[in-house]
C-alpha positions as a Markdown table, in Angstrom:
| # | Residue | x | y | z |
|---|---|---|---|---|
| 1 | Met | 8.8 | 9.7 | 45.6 |
| 2 | Thr | 9.1 | 10.0 | 41.9 |
| 3 | Val | 10.1 | 7.0 | 39.7 |
| 4 | Leu | 11.8 | 7.5 | 36.3 |
| 5 | Val | 11.0 | 5.0 | 33.6 |
| 6 | Ser | 13.4 | 5.1 | 30.6 |
| 7 | Asp | 15.0 | 2.9 | 28.0 |
| 8 | Ala | 17.4 | 5.7 | 27.0 |
| 9 | Leu | 19.9 | 5.5 | 29.9 |
| 10 | Ala | 23.6 | 4.4 | 29.5 |
| 11 | Asp | 26.8 | 4.4 | 31.5 |
| 12 | Arg | 28.6 | 6.2 | 28.7 |
| 13 | Pro | 26.1 | 8.4 | 26.9 |
| 14 | Thr | 26.8 | 8.6 | 23.2 |
| 15 | Glu | 23.5 | 10.1 | 22.0 |
| 16 | Gly | 21.7 | 13.2 | 23.0 |
| 17 | Ala | 18.7 | 11.2 | 24.3 |
| 18 | Gln | 21.0 | 9.3 | 26.6 |
| 19 | Val | 22.6 | 12.5 | 27.9 |
| 20 | Ile | 19.2 | 14.1 | 28.7 |
| 21 | Ala | 17.9 | 10.9 | 30.2 |
| 22 | Gly | 21.0 | 10.9 | 32.5 |
| 23 | Gln | 20.2 | 14.5 | 33.6 |
| 24 | Val | 16.7 | 13.6 | 34.4 |
| 25 | Ala | 17.8 | 10.5 | 36.3 |
| 26 | Glu | 20.2 | 12.4 | 38.4 |
| 27 | His | 17.5 | 14.9 | 39.2 |
| 28 | Val | 15.1 | 12.2 | 40.2 |
| 29 | Leu | 17.7 | 10.4 | 42.3 |
| 30 | Ser | 18.8 | 13.5 | 44.1 |
| 31 | His | 15.2 | 14.1 | 45.2 |
| 32 | Gly | 14.9 | 10.6 | 46.7 |
| 33 | Gly | 13.3 | 9.0 | 43.7 |
| 34 | Ser | 13.8 | 5.7 | 41.9 |
| 35 | Val | 14.8 | 4.7 | 38.4 |
| 36 | Leu | 13.5 | 1.8 | 36.3 |
| 37 | Ala | 15.7 | 1.4 | 33.3 |
| 38 | Gly | 15.7 | -0.6 | 30.1 |
| 39 | Arg | 18.4 | -1.9 | 27.8 |
| 40 | Ala | 21.9 | -0.2 | 28.2 |
| 41 | Ala | 20.9 | 1.2 | 31.5 |
| 42 | Ser | 23.3 | 2.6 | 34.0 |
| 43 | Val | 24.2 | 0.3 | 36.9 |
| 44 | Arg | 25.7 | 3.1 | 39.0 |
| 45 | Ala | 25.1 | 2.9 | 42.8 |
| 46 | Gly | 21.8 | 4.1 | 43.8 |
| 47 | Trp | 19.9 | 3.0 | 40.7 |
| 48 | Arg | 17.2 | 0.7 | 42.0 |
| 49 | Ala | 16.5 | -1.7 | 39.2 |
| 50 | Leu | 17.9 | -2.9 | 35.9 |
| 51 | Leu | 15.3 | -4.5 | 33.6 |
| 52 | Ser | 15.0 | -5.6 | 30.0 |
| 53 | Pro | 12.7 | -3.5 | 27.8 |
| 54 | Arg | 10.1 | -6.2 | 27.5 |
| 55 | Thr | 9.6 | -6.4 | 31.3 |
| 56 | Val | 9.7 | -2.6 | 32.0 |
| 57 | Pro | 5.9 | -2.1 | 31.8 |
| 58 | Val | 5.2 | -5.1 | 34.0 |
| 59 | Ala | 7.9 | -4.1 | 36.5 |
| 60 | Val | 6.7 | -0.5 | 36.7 |
| 61 | Cys | 3.1 | -1.5 | 37.2 |
| 62 | Trp | 4.1 | -3.9 | 39.9 |
| 63 | Trp | 6.1 | -1.1 | 41.6 |
| 64 | Leu | 3.2 | 1.3 | 41.3 |
| 65 | Leu | 0.8 | -1.2 | 42.8 |
| 66 | Arg | 3.0 | -1.4 | 45.8 |
| 67 | His | 3.6 | 2.4 | 45.9 |
| 68 | Pro | 0.3 | 4.0 | 44.7 |
| 69 | Arg | -0.1 | 7.5 | 43.6 |
| 70 | Gln | 3.7 | 8.0 | 43.2 |
| 71 | Pro | 4.6 | 10.4 | 40.3 |
| 72 | Val | 6.0 | 8.8 | 37.2 |
| 73 | Val | 8.4 | 10.4 | 34.7 |
| 74 | Tyr | 8.4 | 8.4 | 31.5 |
| 75 | Leu | 11.3 | 9.1 | 29.0 |
| 76 | Pro | 11.0 | 6.8 | 26.0 |
| 77 | Val | 13.9 | 6.5 | 23.6 |
| 78 | Gly | 11.7 | 7.5 | 20.7 |
| 79 | Gly | 9.0 | 10.2 | 20.4 |
| 80 | Leu | 5.3 | 10.0 | 21.2 |
| 81 | Ser | 3.3 | 7.1 | 19.7 |
| 82 | His | 0.2 | 5.1 | 20.6 |
| 83 | Val | 2.4 | 2.5 | 22.4 |
| 84 | Val | 4.0 | 5.2 | 24.5 |
| 85 | Leu | 0.7 | 6.8 | 25.4 |
| 86 | Ala | -0.8 | 3.4 | 26.2 |
| 87 | Arg | 2.1 | 2.6 | 28.5 |
| 88 | Ala | 1.7 | 6.0 | 30.2 |
| 89 | Leu | -2.0 | 5.4 | 30.7 |
| 90 | Leu | -1.2 | 1.9 | 32.1 |
| 91 | Phe | 1.2 | 3.4 | 34.6 |
| 92 | Cys | -1.4 | 5.9 | 35.6 |
| 93 | Leu | -4.0 | 3.3 | 36.2 |
| 94 | Ala | -1.6 | 0.9 | 38.0 |
| 95 | Gly | -0.7 | 3.8 | 40.3 |
| 96 | Arg | -4.3 | 4.5 | 41.1 |
| 97 | Gly | -4.3 | 7.8 | 39.5 |
| 98 | Ala | -0.6 | 8.5 | 39.8 |
| 99 | Pro | 0.4 | 11.6 | 37.8 |
| 100 | Val | 2.6 | 10.8 | 34.7 |
| 101 | Gln | 4.9 | 13.1 | 32.9 |
| 102 | Leu | 6.2 | 12.3 | 29.4 |
| 103 | Val | 9.6 | 13.6 | 28.3 |
| 104 | Leu | 9.5 | 13.6 | 24.5 |
| 105 | Leu | 12.9 | 14.1 | 22.7 |
| 106 | Gln | 12.0 | 13.5 | 19.1 |
| 107 | Arg | 9.4 | 14.4 | 16.6 |
| 108 | Tyr | 6.2 | 12.6 | 17.5 |
| 109 | Ser | 3.7 | 10.7 | 15.4 |
| 110 | Asp | 0.0 | 11.5 | 15.9 |
| 111 | Pro | -1.6 | 8.9 | 18.1 |
| 112 | Pro | -5.3 | 8.1 | 17.9 |
| 113 | Gly | -7.5 | 10.8 | 19.1 |
| 114 | Trp | -9.5 | 8.5 | 21.3 |
| 115 | Leu | -6.4 | 7.5 | 23.2 |
| 116 | Leu | -5.3 | 11.2 | 23.6 |
| 117 | Arg | -8.7 | 12.0 | 25.0 |
| 118 | Arg | -8.3 | 9.3 | 27.6 |
| 119 | Val | -4.9 | 10.4 | 28.8 |
| 120 | Arg | -4.8 | 14.1 | 28.5 |
| 121 | Arg | -6.4 | 14.7 | 31.9 |
| 122 | Arg | -3.9 | 12.4 | 33.6 |
| 123 | Ile | -0.7 | 13.0 | 31.8 |
| 124 | Thr | 1.5 | 16.0 | 31.1 |
| 125 | Ala | 4.5 | 16.3 | 28.7 |
| 126 | Leu | 7.8 | 18.0 | 28.1 |
| 127 | Ala | 8.7 | 18.5 | 24.4 |
| 128 | Ala | 12.0 | 19.3 | 22.9 |
| 129 | Asn | 11.1 | 22.4 | 20.8 |
| 130 | Glu | 8.3 | 25.0 | 20.5 |
| 131 | His | 6.9 | 23.3 | 17.4 |
| 132 | Asp | 6.2 | 20.1 | 19.2 |
| 133 | Val | 4.9 | 22.0 | 22.3 |
| 134 | Ala | 2.4 | 23.9 | 20.1 |
| 135 | Ala | 1.3 | 20.7 | 18.3 |
| 136 | Leu | 0.8 | 18.7 | 21.5 |
| 137 | Arg | -1.1 | 21.6 | 23.1 |
| 138 | Ala | -3.3 | 21.8 | 20.1 |
| 139 | Arg | -4.2 | 18.1 | 20.7 |
| 140 | Gly | -5.2 | 18.9 | 24.3 |
| 141 | Leu | -2.0 | 17.6 | 26.1 |
| 142 | Arg | -0.6 | 19.9 | 28.7 |
| 143 | Thr | 3.0 | 20.5 | 27.5 |
| 144 | Glu | 6.0 | 22.6 | 28.5 |
| 145 | Leu | 9.3 | 23.2 | 26.8 |
| 146 | Leu | 12.3 | 21.0 | 27.7 |
| 147 | Thr | 15.6 | 22.8 | 28.3 |
| 148 | Pro | 18.6 | 20.5 | 29.0 |
| 149 | Ser | 21.7 | 21.7 | 30.7 |
| 150 | Val | 25.3 | 21.7 | 29.4 |
| 151 | Asp | 28.0 | 19.4 | 30.9 |
| 152 | Pro | 30.7 | 21.7 | 32.3 |
| 153 | Ala | 33.3 | 19.2 | 31.0 |
| 154 | Arg | 32.3 | 20.2 | 27.5 |
| 155 | Val | 33.1 | 23.9 | 28.1 |
| 156 | Ser | 36.6 | 25.3 | 27.9 |
| 157 | Thr | 38.2 | 28.6 | 29.0 |
| 158 | Leu | 41.1 | 28.4 | 26.6 |
| 159 | Ala | 41.8 | 31.3 | 24.3 |
| 160 | Arg | 41.3 | 30.7 | 20.6 |
| 161 | Asp | 45.0 | 30.8 | 19.8 |
| 162 | Glu | 45.8 | 28.4 | 22.6 |
| 163 | Ala | 43.1 | 26.0 | 21.5 |
| 164 | Arg | 44.3 | 26.1 | 17.9 |
| 165 | Arg | 47.9 | 25.3 | 19.0 |
| 166 | Ala | 46.7 | 22.4 | 21.1 |
| 167 | Leu | 44.9 | 20.9 | 18.1 |
| 168 | Asp | 47.4 | 21.9 | 15.4 |
| 169 | Leu | 44.9 | 24.0 | 13.5 |
| 170 | Pro | 46.0 | 26.6 | 11.0 |
| 171 | Glu | 45.3 | 30.3 | 11.0 |
| 172 | Gly | 42.4 | 31.5 | 8.9 |
| 173 | Asp | 38.7 | 30.6 | 9.1 |
| 174 | Val | 37.7 | 27.5 | 10.9 |
| 175 | Trp | 34.2 | 26.2 | 10.9 |
| 176 | Leu | 33.0 | 23.4 | 13.2 |
| 177 | His | 30.3 | 20.8 | 13.4 |
| 178 | Val | 29.9 | 18.2 | 16.1 |
| 179 | Gly | 27.6 | 15.2 | 15.7 |
| 180 | His | 27.2 | 12.0 | 13.8 |
| 181 | Gly | 28.3 | 11.1 | 10.3 |
| 182 | Arg | 24.9 | 9.9 | 9.1 |
| 183 | Ala | 22.6 | 10.4 | 6.2 |
| 184 | Gly | 19.9 | 13.0 | 7.0 |
| 185 | Arg | 22.3 | 15.3 | 8.9 |
| 186 | Asn | 22.7 | 17.4 | 5.7 |
| 187 | Leu | 26.5 | 17.7 | 6.3 |
| 188 | Thr | 27.3 | 17.6 | 2.6 |
| 189 | Ser | 25.8 | 21.1 | 2.3 |
| 190 | Leu | 28.9 | 22.4 | 4.1 |
| 191 | Ala | 31.2 | 21.2 | 1.3 |
| 192 | Pro | 31.6 | 24.7 | -0.4 |
| 193 | Leu | 33.3 | 26.0 | 2.7 |
| 194 | Ala | 36.2 | 23.7 | 2.3 |
| 195 | Gly | 37.7 | 26.0 | -0.4 |
| 196 | Asp | 37.7 | 29.0 | 1.9 |
| 197 | Gly | 39.2 | 27.8 | 5.1 |
| 198 | Leu | 39.1 | 24.6 | 7.2 |
| 199 | Leu | 35.9 | 22.7 | 7.9 |
| 200 | Val | 36.3 | 20.5 | 11.0 |
| 201 | Leu | 33.8 | 17.7 | 11.5 |
| 202 | Val | 34.0 | 16.1 | 14.9 |
| 203 | Leu | 31.9 | 12.9 | 14.4 |
| 204 | Ser | 30.9 | 10.6 | 17.1 |
| 205 | Pro | 33.3 | 7.6 | 17.4 |
| 206 | Tyr | 30.5 | 5.5 | 18.9 |
| 207 | Ser | 28.7 | 5.1 | 15.6 |
| 208 | Asp | 29.9 | 4.1 | 12.1 |
| 209 | Leu | 30.3 | 6.8 | 9.5 |
| 210 | Glu | 27.9 | 6.4 | 6.6 |
| 211 | Pro | 29.7 | 6.8 | 3.3 |
| 212 | Gly | 28.7 | 10.0 | 1.4 |
| 213 | Ser | 27.0 | 11.6 | 4.4 |
| 214 | Phe | 29.7 | 14.2 | 4.9 |
| 215 | Pro | 32.2 | 16.1 | 2.8 |
| 216 | Ser | 35.8 | 15.1 | 2.6 |
| 217 | Gly | 39.0 | 16.1 | 0.8 |
| 218 | Pro | 41.2 | 19.2 | 1.0 |
| 219 | Gly | 40.0 | 21.8 | 3.4 |
| 220 | Val | 38.0 | 19.2 | 5.5 |
| 221 | Arg | 39.3 | 17.6 | 8.7 |
| 222 | Val | 37.2 | 14.7 | 9.9 |
| 223 | Val | 37.8 | 13.6 | 13.5 |
| 224 | His | 36.3 | 10.2 | 14.4 |
| 225 | Glu | 37.8 | 9.4 | 17.8 |
| 226 | Arg | 37.3 | 10.4 | 21.4 |
| 227 | Val | 38.6 | 14.0 | 21.8 |
| 228 | Asp | 38.2 | 17.0 | 24.2 |
| 229 | Val | 35.4 | 18.5 | 22.2 |
| 230 | Ala | 35.5 | 21.7 | 24.3 |
| 231 | Thr | 38.9 | 22.6 | 22.9 |
| 232 | Tyr | 37.4 | 22.3 | 19.3 |
| 233 | Tyr | 34.6 | 24.7 | 20.3 |
| 234 | Arg | 37.1 | 27.2 | 21.5 |
| 235 | Ala | 39.4 | 26.8 | 18.5 |
| 236 | Ala | 36.7 | 27.4 | 15.9 |
| 237 | Asp | 35.3 | 30.7 | 14.6 |
| 238 | Val | 31.8 | 29.6 | 13.9 |
| 239 | Tyr | 29.7 | 26.6 | 14.8 |
| 240 | Leu | 27.5 | 25.2 | 12.0 |
| 241 | Phe | 24.3 | 23.2 | 12.4 |
| 242 | Pro | 22.8 | 22.4 | 8.9 |
| 243 | Thr | 20.4 | 19.6 | 10.0 |
| 244 | Val | 16.7 | 20.1 | 9.4 |
| 245 | Ala | 15.2 | 16.6 | 9.2 |
| 246 | Pro | 13.4 | 16.2 | 12.6 |
| 247 | Asp | 13.6 | 12.4 | 12.5 |
| 248 | Ser | 17.4 | 12.4 | 12.2 |
| 249 | Val | 18.2 | 14.1 | 15.5 |
| 250 | Ile | 16.5 | 14.8 | 18.9 |
| 251 | Gly | 14.4 | 17.9 | 19.0 |
| 252 | Val | 16.9 | 20.0 | 20.9 |
| 253 | Pro | 20.5 | 20.0 | 19.4 |
| 254 | Leu | 22.8 | 19.7 | 22.4 |
| 255 | Ser | 25.8 | 20.7 | 20.3 |
| 256 | Val | 24.3 | 24.2 | 19.7 |
| 257 | Leu | 23.9 | 24.6 | 23.5 |
| 258 | Glu | 27.5 | 23.5 | 23.9 |
| 259 | Ala | 28.8 | 25.9 | 21.3 |
| 260 | Leu | 27.0 | 28.8 | 22.8 |
| 261 | Ala | 28.3 | 27.9 | 26.3 |
| 262 | Asn | 31.8 | 28.1 | 24.8 |
| 263 | Gly | 31.1 | 31.6 | 23.4 |
| 264 | Leu | 31.0 | 30.4 | 19.8 |
| 265 | Pro | 28.5 | 32.1 | 17.4 |
| 266 | Val | 26.2 | 29.7 | 15.6 |
| 267 | Val | 25.0 | 29.6 | 12.0 |
| 268 | Ala | 22.2 | 27.1 | 11.7 |
| 269 | Arg | 19.4 | 26.1 | 9.3 |
| 270 | Asp | 16.0 | 27.6 | 10.3 |
| 271 | Ser | 13.8 | 24.7 | 11.5 |
| 272 | Pro | 11.8 | 23.7 | 14.5 |
| 273 | Leu | 15.0 | 22.2 | 15.9 |
| 274 | Thr | 16.6 | 25.7 | 16.1 |
| 275 | Arg | 13.8 | 28.2 | 16.3 |
| 276 | Arg | 14.1 | 28.6 | 20.1 |
| 277 | Trp | 17.2 | 30.7 | 19.3 |
| 278 | Ala | 15.3 | 33.0 | 16.8 |
| 279 | Asp | 15.8 | 36.0 | 18.9 |
| 280 | Asp | 19.3 | 35.2 | 20.1 |
| 281 | Pro | 21.9 | 37.6 | 18.6 |
| 282 | Arg | 24.6 | 34.9 | 18.8 |
| 283 | Val | 22.6 | 32.6 | 16.4 |
| 284 | His | 22.0 | 33.2 | 12.7 |
| 285 | Leu | 19.2 | 31.1 | 11.3 |
| 286 | Ala | 19.5 | 30.5 | 7.5 |
| 287 | Ala | 16.5 | 29.8 | 5.3 |
| 288 | Asp | 18.4 | 27.4 | 3.0 |
| 289 | Asp | 21.8 | 25.7 | 2.5 |
| 290 | Asp | 23.2 | 28.5 | 0.3 |
| 291 | Ser | 22.2 | 31.1 | 2.9 |
| 292 | Leu | 23.9 | 29.1 | 5.6 |
| 293 | Val | 27.1 | 28.9 | 3.6 |
| 294 | Ala | 27.0 | 32.6 | 2.9 |
| 295 | Ala | 26.4 | 33.5 | 6.5 |
| 296 | Ala | 29.2 | 31.2 | 7.6 |
| 297 | Arg | 31.6 | 33.0 | 5.3 |
| 298 | Thr | 30.7 | 36.4 | 6.5 |
| 299 | Ala | 30.8 | 35.6 | 10.2 |
| 300 | Thr | 34.1 | 36.8 | 11.7 |
| 301 | Thr | 36.0 | 36.3 | 14.9 |
| 302 | Ala | 35.0 | 39.8 | 15.9 |
| 303 | Leu | 31.6 | 38.3 | 16.8 |
| 304 | Arg | 33.3 | 35.9 | 19.2 |
| 305 | Pro | 33.3 | 36.9 | 22.9 |
| 306 | Ala | 36.3 | 36.5 | 25.1 |
| 307 | Ala | 36.8 | 33.2 | 26.9 |
| 308 | Pro | 34.7 | 33.2 | 30.2 |
| 309 | Asp | 36.5 | 32.8 | 33.4 |
| 310 | Arg | 36.1 | 29.5 | 35.3 |
| 311 | Ala | 33.6 | 30.9 | 37.8 |
| 312 | Ser | 31.2 | 32.3 | 35.1 |
| 313 | Arg | 31.7 | 29.2 | 33.0 |
| 314 | Leu | 30.6 | 26.9 | 35.8 |
| 315 | Ala | 27.8 | 29.2 | 36.8 |
| 316 | Gly | 26.4 | 29.2 | 33.3 |
| 317 | Cys | 26.5 | 25.4 | 33.0 |
| 318 | Arg | 25.2 | 24.2 | 36.3 |
| 319 | Pro | 22.5 | 21.6 | 35.7 |
| 320 | Glu | 19.2 | 23.2 | 35.0 |
| 321 | Cys | 17.2 | 20.0 | 35.3 |
| 322 | Pro | 14.0 | 19.8 | 33.3 |
| 323 | Pro | 10.9 | 20.3 | 35.4 |
| 324 | Val | 9.9 | 17.0 | 36.9 |
| 325 | Leu | 6.7 | 16.1 | 38.8 |
């Protein structure tokens, strides 16, 4: 019986880390496992324990002492660190050699080599992009690539014209970005597009907007409330992902996955965050901000496939849970 340990779980996920943690939790529970969660954890039926972050290591070790050699999946809210590795080793020892799998969603910091040497025979990892997979493997940690699934509720079968009427969007070019209005997301680089069409920024209502972190004015529509984001994906011509700073977002941008699931071509900055799509004809990776803007201008609705029918939509978005011990 697998136990999931995470401080990234929430009843109403508002961050990518929380969404992925929920997917892993559902997978563990559906296979008869248990969940030990930290702050903001879900209290839905079937979740076995709700603990504060300070007591999580103690509670997990106590659980493992009573259930030795049970596999542990550890999904910390941050990336790899010496504290995360030390906790993983502690779980392994308390479980009398229990296998531990780390799920790492953000850029990691290099932990001490002596600690890595102690854990790498006992611990495996899932990393959010190929860059981190390669870096962790180079340090001797067995690592595979994490591939989250897309929530079917965030995929629409509406035709573009229907979606635009529903949202009262004009004719002409519409570019879309979905995310958070925070510094480090590089949203201001999209400002030149405002003079050529409509730039729609659907920014999370669960976090405050940081002044100056995104463009505004004529040609820009900022949406900062709960909306049916799937309709926005279907209404747009191109999805834009300009973020390159690895410490400002989790290592796999869920919004790019959602845009592709809605049949929307993507123009993104080339970075470790997006390089998994380097060979995908639906995705253009731009070397710099100017190239991204130029590619966004030349992308046309002719690149956009027809709306999928309901059967194919659901088939393409069924949960593909990350591999778990």
